[in-house]
C-alpha positions as CSV (number, residue, x, y, z in Angstrom):
1,M,-29.5,-15.3,25.6
2,T,-31.4,-14.0,22.7
3,D,-35.2,-13.3,22.9
4,E,-35.7,-13.4,19.2
5,F,-38.9,-15.0,17.9
6,P,-38.5,-17.8,15.3
7,E,-38.5,-16.7,11.6
8,Y,-39.9,-20.0,10.5
9,R,-43.6,-20.1,9.5
10,G,-45.4,-23.3,8.6
11,Q,-48.5,-23.9,6.5
12,L,-50.8,-25.8,8.9
13,E,-53.8,-27.5,7.5
14,Y,-56.5,-29.8,8.7
15,H,-56.0,-33.3,7.3
16,C,-59.0,-35.7,7.4
17,L,-57.8,-39.2,8.5
18,D,-60.8,-40.8,6.8
19,C,-61.2,-39.3,3.3
20,G,-57.9,-37.4,3.1
21,K,-59.5,-34.0,2.5
22,L,-57.3,-31.0,3.3
23,S,-58.9,-27.8,4.8
24,G,-57.5,-24.4,5.8
25,I,-57.2,-23.2,9.3
26,D,-59.0,-19.9,8.8
27,S,-62.2,-21.3,10.3
28,L,-63.2,-23.4,13.3
29,L,-63.2,-27.0,12.2
30,Y,-63.6,-30.1,14.4
31,T,-64.6,-32.7,11.9
32,C,-64.1,-33.0,8.1
33,P,-66.5,-30.8,6.2
34,E,-66.6,-33.5,3.5
35,C,-67.2,-36.8,5.4
36,S,-67.3,-35.7,9.1
37,G,-64.1,-37.7,9.7
38,T,-61.5,-37.0,12.4
39,L,-59.0,-34.2,11.8
40,L,-55.3,-33.9,12.6
41,L,-53.3,-30.7,11.9
42,R,-50.2,-31.1,9.8
43,D,-47.6,-28.7,8.4
44,K,-47.2,-28.7,4.6
45,N,-43.7,-27.1,5.1
46,F,-42.6,-29.7,7.6
47,D,-39.9,-31.1,5.3
48,A,-38.3,-27.6,5.3
49,L,-37.3,-28.3,8.9
50,K,-35.1,-31.1,7.7
51,K,-32.6,-28.5,6.4
52,L,-31.3,-28.5,9.9
53,S,-29.8,-31.6,11.4
54,G,-31.2,-33.4,14.4
55,A,-28.2,-32.2,16.4
56,Q,-28.9,-28.6,15.4
57,W,-32.5,-28.9,16.5
58,R,-31.4,-30.4,19.8
59,D,-29.1,-27.5,20.3
60,I,-31.8,-24.9,19.5
61,F,-34.3,-26.5,22.0
62,D,-31.7,-26.9,24.7
63,R,-30.6,-23.3,24.4
64,R,-34.2,-22.1,24.6
65,A,-34.6,-24.0,27.8
66,A,-32.3,-21.4,29.4
67,E,-34.4,-18.4,28.2
68,K,-36.8,-16.3,30.3
69,S,-39.0,-15.5,27.3
70,I,-42.1,-17.5,26.4
71,L,-39.9,-19.7,24.2
72,G,-38.0,-20.9,27.3
73,R,-40.7,-21.1,29.9
74,G,-43.6,-22.9,28.3
75,I,-44.6,-25.3,25.7
76,F,-43.7,-23.0,22.8
77,R,-40.0,-23.9,23.3
78,F,-40.9,-26.3,20.5
79,Y,-42.7,-23.7,18.4
80,E,-41.6,-25.0,15.0
81,L,-43.1,-28.5,15.8
82,M,-46.4,-27.3,17.2
83,A,-48.0,-24.1,16.0
84,P,-45.6,-22.2,13.7
85,V,-48.3,-20.0,12.3
86,L,-49.0,-18.0,15.5
87,E,-47.5,-14.6,16.2
88,K,-45.8,-13.8,19.5
89,E,-48.5,-11.5,20.6
90,D,-51.0,-14.4,20.5
91,L,-49.0,-17.0,22.5
92,L,-50.2,-17.7,26.0
93,Y,-48.2,-18.7,29.0
94,L,-49.8,-19.4,32.4
95,G,-47.1,-21.7,33.7
96,E,-47.9,-24.8,31.7
97,G,-45.3,-27.3,30.6
98,N,-41.8,-28.0,32.0
99,T,-43.5,-30.4,34.6
100,P,-41.0,-32.5,36.5
101,E,-40.2,-36.1,35.9
102,V,-39.7,-37.6,39.4
103,E,-38.0,-41.0,39.7
104,A,-39.5,-43.5,42.1
105,G,-37.4,-44.1,45.2
106,K,-35.5,-47.3,45.8
107,E,-38.2,-48.9,48.0
108,L,-41.0,-48.3,45.5
109,S,-38.9,-49.3,42.5
110,E,-37.9,-52.6,44.2
111,A,-41.5,-53.3,45.2
112,V,-42.7,-52.8,41.6
113,G,-39.7,-54.6,40.0
114,L,-37.9,-52.0,37.9
115,R,-36.8,-48.4,37.8
116,F,-39.5,-45.9,36.7
117,A,-40.5,-42.2,37.0
118,Y,-43.7,-40.2,37.1
119,K,-44.2,-37.3,34.6
120,N,-46.1,-35.0,37.0
121,D,-48.5,-33.2,34.8
122,G,-50.6,-32.4,37.8
123,Q,-48.1,-29.5,38.4
124,N,-49.5,-27.6,35.5
125,P,-51.5,-24.4,36.5
126,S,-55.0,-25.9,36.6
127,A,-53.4,-29.2,38.0
128,S,-53.7,-31.3,34.9
129,F,-52.1,-32.0,31.5
130,K,-55.0,-30.3,29.7
131,D,-53.3,-27.0,30.2
132,R,-50.8,-27.9,27.5
133,G,-53.5,-28.3,24.9
134,M,-55.4,-25.2,26.1
135,A,-52.4,-23.0,25.8
136,C,-52.1,-23.9,22.2
137,A,-55.9,-23.9,21.4
138,F,-56.5,-20.5,23.1
139,S,-53.5,-19.0,21.4
140,Y,-55.1,-20.0,18.1
141,L,-58.5,-18.7,19.2
142,K,-56.9,-15.3,20.1
143,S,-55.2,-15.2,16.7
144,L,-58.4,-16.2,14.9
145,A,-60.7,-13.8,16.8
146,R,-58.3,-10.9,16.1
147,A,-58.1,-11.7,12.4
148,K,-61.9,-12.0,12.1
149,G,-62.8,-9.1,14.3
150,W,-65.1,-11.3,16.4
151,D,-66.7,-9.5,19.4
152,E,-67.6,-12.7,21.2
153,V,-66.5,-16.3,21.0
154,L,-68.2,-18.9,23.2
155,T,-65.8,-21.6,24.2
156,I,-67.5,-24.9,25.2
157,C,-66.4,-28.4,26.3
158,A,-67.7,-31.6,27.9
159,S,-65.7,-32.7,30.8
160,T,-65.2,-35.1,33.7
161,G,-63.3,-32.3,35.5
162,D,-59.9,-31.6,34.1
163,T,-60.9,-30.2,30.7
164,S,-63.4,-27.8,32.2
165,A,-60.9,-26.5,34.8
166,A,-58.3,-25.8,32.1
167,A,-60.7,-24.3,29.6
168,A,-62.3,-22.0,32.2
169,L,-58.9,-20.9,33.5
170,Y,-57.5,-19.9,30.1
171,A,-60.8,-18.3,29.0
172,S,-60.8,-16.2,32.2
173,Y,-57.2,-15.1,31.6
174,V,-57.7,-14.1,28.0
175,G,-61.1,-12.4,28.7
176,P,-63.2,-10.9,26.0
177,P,-64.1,-11.8,23.3
178,L,-63.7,-15.3,24.8
179,R,-66.3,-16.7,27.2
180,S,-66.4,-20.2,28.8
181,V,-69.2,-22.7,29.2
182,V,-68.6,-26.2,30.4
183,L,-70.9,-29.3,30.5
184,L,-70.4,-31.8,33.3
185,P,-72.1,-35.1,33.9
186,Q,-74.2,-34.6,37.0
187,G,-72.8,-36.1,40.1
188,K,-69.9,-37.6,38.3
189,V,-67.1,-35.2,39.2
190,T,-65.4,-34.5,42.5
191,A,-66.1,-31.4,44.5
192,Q,-62.6,-30.2,43.8
193,Q,-63.1,-30.5,40.1
194,L,-66.4,-28.7,40.1
195,A,-65.0,-25.9,42.2
196,Q,-62.3,-25.0,39.5
197,P,-64.5,-23.9,36.6
198,L,-66.9,-22.2,39.0
199,G,-64.0,-20.3,40.6
200,S,-62.8,-19.2,37.1
201,G,-66.2,-17.7,36.4
202,A,-67.3,-20.2,33.7
203,T,-71.0,-21.0,33.1
204,V,-71.3,-24.6,34.4
205,I,-74.2,-26.8,33.2
206,E,-74.7,-30.2,34.7
207,L,-76.4,-32.8,32.5
208,P,-77.7,-36.3,33.6
209,G,-75.6,-39.2,32.3
210,V,-71.9,-39.7,31.7
211,F,-69.2,-37.9,29.8
212,D,-70.2,-39.5,26.5
213,D,-73.7,-37.9,26.8
214,C,-72.2,-34.5,27.4
215,M,-69.9,-34.9,24.5
216,K,-72.8,-35.6,22.1
217,V,-74.5,-32.4,23.2
218,V,-71.3,-30.4,22.7
219,E,-70.9,-31.9,19.2
220,Y,-74.5,-30.9,18.4
221,L,-73.8,-27.3,19.5
222,S,-70.5,-27.1,17.5
223,K,-72.3,-28.4,14.4
224,H,-75.2,-26.0,14.6
225,Y,-73.8,-22.9,16.3
226,R,-70.6,-20.8,16.1
227,V,-68.9,-22.1,19.3
228,A,-65.3,-23.0,19.9
229,L,-65.2,-26.7,21.0
230,L,-62.3,-27.4,23.4
231,N,-62.4,-31.2,23.8
232,S,-59.7,-33.2,22.2
233,K,-61.7,-33.3,19.0
234,N,-60.1,-29.9,18.7
235,A,-56.9,-30.6,16.7
236,W,-55.1,-27.6,18.3
237,R,-55.4,-29.3,21.7
238,I,-53.4,-32.2,20.3
239,L,-50.7,-30.0,19.1
240,G,-50.2,-28.4,22.5
241,Q,-50.2,-31.8,24.2
242,E,-47.4,-33.0,22.0
243,S,-45.1,-30.9,24.2
244,C,-45.2,-33.7,26.8
245,A,-43.4,-36.0,24.4
246,Y,-40.9,-33.3,23.6
247,E,-40.2,-32.6,27.2
248,I,-39.7,-36.3,28.0
249,A,-37.2,-36.6,25.1
250,Q,-35.3,-33.5,26.2
251,W,-35.2,-34.6,29.8
252,H,-33.5,-37.8,28.7
253,D,-31.0,-35.9,26.6
254,W,-32.9,-37.1,23.5
255,R,-31.8,-40.7,24.1
256,M,-34.9,-42.9,23.9
257,R,-33.5,-46.4,23.7
258,G,-34.8,-48.6,26.5
259,L,-37.5,-46.2,27.5
260,C,-41.2,-47.1,27.8
261,V,-44.0,-44.5,28.3
262,F,-47.3,-45.5,29.9
263,V,-50.3,-43.2,29.1
264,P,-53.9,-43.6,30.3
265,I,-56.1,-43.5,27.2
266,G,-59.4,-41.8,28.3
267,N,-60.6,-39.8,25.3
268,A,-57.4,-40.8,23.5
269,G,-56.2,-37.2,23.0
270,N,-53.1,-37.5,25.1
271,I,-51.9,-40.8,23.7
272,T,-52.5,-39.3,20.2
273,A,-50.3,-36.3,21.1
274,V,-47.5,-38.5,22.6
275,L,-47.4,-40.7,19.5
276,N,-47.4,-37.8,17.1
277,G,-44.8,-35.9,19.1
278,F,-42.3,-38.8,19.1
279,L,-42.9,-39.4,15.4
280,K,-42.1,-35.8,14.6
281,L,-38.9,-35.9,16.6
282,H,-37.9,-39.1,14.9
283,A,-38.7,-37.7,11.4
284,L,-36.3,-34.8,12.0
285,G,-33.5,-37.0,13.5
286,I,-33.9,-35.3,16.9
287,I,-34.2,-38.7,18.4
288,E,-32.7,-41.9,16.9
289,H,-35.1,-44.4,18.5
290,L,-38.8,-44.4,19.3
291,P,-39.7,-45.2,22.9
292,R,-42.2,-48.0,23.4
293,I,-45.7,-46.7,24.2
294,F,-48.2,-48.5,26.4
295,G,-51.8,-47.3,26.5
296,V,-53.7,-48.2,29.6
297,Q,-57.5,-48.6,30.1
298,S,-59.7,-49.6,33.0
299,A,-61.8,-52.8,32.5
300,H,-64.8,-50.5,33.2
301,A,-64.1,-48.4,30.0
302,D,-61.8,-50.4,27.6
303,P,-62.9,-50.0,23.9
304,V,-59.3,-49.4,22.7
305,Y,-58.0,-52.4,24.6
306,R,-60.7,-54.6,23.1
307,Y,-59.8,-53.4,19.6
308,Y,-56.1,-54.1,19.9
309,R,-56.7,-57.4,21.7
310,S,-58.2,-58.7,18.5
311,E,-57.2,-56.0,16.0
312,K,-56.6,-58.5,13.1
313,T,-60.3,-59.0,12.8
314,A,-61.7,-56.2,15.0
315,V,-64.0,-53.4,14.1
316,F,-63.9,-50.6,16.7
317,A,-67.0,-50.6,18.9
318,P,-67.9,-48.2,21.7
319,V,-68.6,-49.7,25.1
320,R,-71.0,-48.9,27.8
321,V,-68.9,-47.6,30.7
322,R,-69.2,-48.5,34.3
323,A,-68.2,-46.4,37.3
324,S,-64.5,-45.7,37.4
325,V,-62.2,-44.0,39.9
326,A,-60.1,-42.9,36.9
327,Q,-62.8,-40.4,35.9
328,A,-60.9,-39.0,32.9
329,A,-60.7,-42.5,31.5
330,M,-64.4,-43.3,31.9
331,I,-65.1,-42.8,28.2
332,G,-66.7,-45.5,26.1
333,N,-66.3,-43.9,22.7
334,P,-63.0,-41.9,22.6
335,V,-63.2,-39.2,20.0
336,S,-59.5,-39.5,19.2
337,F,-59.4,-43.2,18.6
338,P,-59.2,-42.7,14.7
339,R,-56.0,-40.7,15.3
340,V,-54.6,-43.4,17.6
341,R,-55.2,-46.1,15.0
342,V,-53.5,-44.2,12.2
343,L,-50.5,-43.0,14.3
344,A,-50.0,-46.4,16.0
345,E,-49.8,-48.0,12.6
346,R,-47.1,-45.5,11.6
347,Y,-45.3,-46.1,14.9
348,R,-45.3,-49.8,14.5
349,R,-44.0,-49.6,10.9
350,L,-41.0,-47.7,12.2
351,A,-40.3,-49.5,15.5
352,G,-42.0,-52.9,15.3
353,E,-45.2,-54.5,16.6
354,K,-44.2,-54.2,20.3
355,S,-43.6,-50.5,20.1
356,F,-47.3,-49.8,20.8
357,Q,-49.5,-51.9,23.0
358,V,-52.6,-51.5,25.1
359,I,-53.2,-52.9,28.6
360,Q,-56.3,-53.4,30.6
361,V,-56.3,-53.0,34.4
362,S,-58.9,-53.4,37.2
363,E,-60.4,-50.6,39.3
364,Q,-58.9,-52.2,42.4
365,A,-55.4,-52.1,40.8
366,I,-55.8,-48.4,39.9
367,M,-56.7,-47.3,43.5
368,D,-54.1,-49.6,45.1
369,S,-51.4,-48.3,42.8
370,M,-52.3,-44.6,43.3
371,L,-52.1,-45.0,47.1
372,Q,-48.9,-47.0,46.9
373,A,-47.2,-44.4,44.7
374,N,-48.3,-41.5,47.0
375,R,-47.2,-43.3,50.1
376,H,-43.7,-43.1,48.5
377,G,-43.6,-39.4,47.9
378,H,-45.6,-38.9,44.7
379,I,-48.7,-36.9,43.9
380,A,-50.3,-39.2,41.4
381,C,-54.0,-38.9,40.5
382,T,-56.1,-42.0,39.8
383,Q,-55.0,-41.8,36.2
384,G,-51.4,-41.9,37.5
385,G,-52.5,-45.0,39.5
386,E,-53.8,-46.4,36.3
387,S,-50.4,-45.9,34.7
388,L,-48.6,-47.7,37.5
389,A,-51.2,-50.5,37.4
390,G,-50.4,-50.8,33.7
391,L,-46.7,-51.0,34.4
392,K,-47.3,-53.8,36.9
393,A,-49.6,-55.6,34.4
394,A,-47.0,-55.3,31.6
395,L,-44.4,-56.8,33.9
396,A,-46.7,-59.7,34.9
397,L,-47.4,-60.3,31.2
398,K,-43.7,-60.1,30.3
399,L,-44.3,-57.3,27.9
400,I,-41.6,-55.2,29.4
401,S,-38.2,-56.3,30.7
402,R,-36.7,-55.3,34.1
403,S,-33.8,-53.6,32.3
404,E,-36.1,-51.0,30.7
405,Y,-37.0,-47.7,32.2
406,A,-40.6,-46.7,32.5
407,I,-42.1,-43.2,32.4
408,L,-45.6,-43.0,33.8
409,D,-48.0,-40.2,32.9
410,S,-49.8,-38.8,35.9
411,T,-52.2,-36.5,34.2
412,A,-53.5,-34.6,37.2
413,H,-52.7,-33.7,40.9
414,M,-53.9,-36.2,43.5
415,L,-55.7,-33.5,45.4
416,K,-58.4,-33.5,42.7
417,F,-59.2,-37.0,43.7
418,A,-59.1,-36.7,47.5
419,D,-62.7,-37.8,47.6
420,F,-61.8,-41.2,46.2
421,Q,-58.9,-41.5,48.7
422,N,-61.3,-40.8,51.5
423,R,-63.8,-43.4,50.2
424,Y,-61.0,-46.0,50.1
425,F,-59.8,-45.3,53.6
426,M,-63.4,-45.7,54.9
427,D,-64.0,-48.7,52.6
428,A,-67.1,-46.9,51.3
429,F,-67.0,-47.4,47.6
430,D,-70.3,-48.3,46.0
431,P,-70.3,-51.9,44.8
432,E,-70.3,-50.8,41.1
433,Y,-66.7,-49.6,41.5
434,E,-65.5,-53.0,42.5
435,V,-62.9,-51.5,44.9
436,K,-62.4,-52.8,48.5
437,A,-59.9,-51.2,51.0
438,E,-56.7,-53.1,51.5
439,Q,-55.9,-52.5,55.2
440,R,-52.1,-52.1,54.5
441,L,-53.0,-49.0,52.5
442,V,-55.6,-47.5,54.8
443,N,-54.7,-44.4,56.8
444,A,-56.8,-42.4,59.2
445,P,-56.2,-39.7,61.9
446,L,-55.8,-40.9,65.5
447,S,-58.0,-39.4,68.3
448,L,-56.6,-39.4,71.8
449,F,-59.4,-37.7,73.7
450,S,-62.4,-35.5,73.3
451,Q,-62.9,-31.7,73.4
452,S,-65.1,-32.2,76.6
453,Q,-62.2,-34.0,78.3
454,K,-59.8,-31.2,77.3
455,E,-62.0,-28.7,78.9
456,T,-61.7,-30.4,82.4
457,W,-57.9,-30.0,82.4
458,S,-55.6,-27.0,83.0
459,E,-53.3,-26.0,80.2
460,E,-50.4,-27.7,81.9
461,E,-52.4,-30.9,82.4
462,Y,-53.5,-30.8,78.8
463,I,-49.9,-30.5,77.4
464,K,-48.7,-33.3,79.7
465,I,-51.6,-35.7,78.9
466,A,-51.4,-35.0,75.2
467,G,-47.6,-35.4,75.1
468,R,-47.7,-38.7,77.0
469,G,-50.6,-40.0,74.9
470,I,-48.7,-39.3,71.7
471,A,-45.5,-40.7,73.0
472,G,-47.4,-43.9,73.9
473,Q,-48.9,-44.1,70.5
474,L,-45.5,-43.7,68.8
475,G,-43.6,-45.9,71.2
476,L,-41.2,-43.1,72.3
477,R,-38.8,-43.6,75.3
478,E,-38.3,-40.9,77.9
479,R,-34.9,-39.3,78.0
């Protein structure tokens, strides 16, 4: 198998979705310099890729999947579709991408009502989907810093946990001139998520408030100082996250008919990437049909749902969020919503009104669904629970048929949300969460006797008493 690097080079440019202005990529831009609008990267040379047929592109990507080079192992298998201006020396690979799609077992599928699978992005190196975008964004930063001769680049992000973990990990791997700072909402992230950026050596600053407050501070810093913003406002992040759509298509042998993809919305970066990824594949004839996309939001943070519920007359309005177990979704003013609006319109023009829809779910349904999935062998985070809750809601609303196949985005590993699981098992959620424990889903360790009791027995007595106690609990029969 060849290890040759692609010859194709694109001409990437920032495209403002508000005023249409085009800007070069030789500087750090997060909003339009003309109107402060939202940016999306596009390749001026994209039509040149159409010189190859869809079948030829499928063959190229499938052959690369067997390579041991960076083109085979990571997200850059789809180099021409993502960042075809970067040189091989700047591409990063920490094990991101190629995450498994795991089909639900028979019992869980029957309980839900149709066949579905989880796309387990919690199996990325920092345990979330954010690594896809960071691999691309940091590859660009390496390239830019080298070209400019910068001796220091401060990377900064606001986060509810996953973004900070990924940004800190990649910054620590690249090292100088990159340095990582993350802003977290004080008391709003789990202990596990706080531990990750600290462990990677990032400077962690906690601010009172919620994610949206931290984001405003990061936007101020990026506007007034030379810092590399790494939230999904960064269009390079979106490029890297498109790889999720490409992997889903490749896993299904590029056949998308009858598939539905459920994506938690949060800051709307991932659903932007999924939409754009499938649109690119379709434009090149790599896939013949577009899968249906369902965005999912908690009722505690649902501005995108509210917009699409009455989109004929709606004006997008941020909402004040309430406490949510789906922390990455607890965002009242998603920075990527303008991208979603534009891309969803394109999507619907090609595949019909029902090809893109947004569903609202309750906090109770999110937690119950996460626990139900994980009781059947999955490792879904609360956002993965949100996706499953969205699938159930879509079935109840008859928005999806039982003959379709659903792919649920689980954006992170469930271990990041062990605190929420423990709160559920102890029925200890604060009232603001609106979550009560369902006893059928509660699990707790059993205690047979105390340490002081054990100390009164010989080793032989202890083994016998413990063995008989366990046998009694389990209903075992003696042989």
